[in-house]
N, C-alpha and C positions, 0 to 999 in steps of 0.2 A: 342460396343453400350455403355459401361465403358464411356468411356476415356466424349465422348457427354455430356451425362446425369454432369457428373462428372462437366464439363466448364460451361453450361445450372444453374449449385448450384453454382458453384462461382461465376457465372454472376452477378445473382441474389446476392447471400451477396454485391456485390459489393456495385451494383446500392440501397440500400437499405439498407449501410451505409452509404452513398457518407453521404446524409441530415443531418447526427449525427454528424461530419466534420463539420460543417465552424464555424467557426472564430464567437465568441461570441458579435464582432465589424460589424458583419455584414448587411444596409439595412432589409434584410427578414430575422433574428428573431429574432431584433424589432423594430420597423418600427416606433412605435410611439417617438422613440430618436434621431433615426435616421432624422426625422420629427424637425424644428426648426422655429420656427416664428422673427423679428425686436420686436424690444420695445416697449409694449401698443398695441401686437397682444396676442394673444392669438389662442393657439394652439386649435383646434376639427379639431374630423372626422364626416363629415355632405354627408347623402348618401352614404357611402364609401367610399369618396373623402377629404385627408389629405388636412385641411382651415386654410388659417391665420383669425381673427375676429377680427373685432375693429367697435366700436361702430359708426355710418353712411353707411354704407357700405350696397351694393343692401341684398337683401337675399330671398328664395323664402317662400311663405308664408304654403307653405304645409309642409316645415321643420322646420314648427314654435317646436314645443313639442323637437324637435334636438336640435334645437341652442337654448333653455331652460336645455338643460347638459351643459352648458360651461356659462351660468351669463343672455345669453344676450336673447331678444326675437323679436322677425317679424311678428308686427303689422301696425305699421307709416307708411303713404302715406303719398306722396308727392304730389306739382300741377297734376303730368303727371302721377297718380294709379302707377308707385312702388311702396314696401312697404324696407325699411329701420329699419338695425338692433338698438336698445335702446336699 
């Protein structure tokens, strides 16, 4: 019984220590650094997804408050009724 208990405790200790042992450059640790955008674009997190934003791109009107954090607004409409960043 003691062997089973000590084996279970050792397995639990290894399982909890493994995430702390990840190197600092892995994408799971700091995902903002792992995602980069080309020149002229701004990196943003909109609706939980990483996006590269630029003026004139299509946007979701419902996420206008999130676009504003990055200096954009989603209120201009084209002749078809689609919204674009400005």
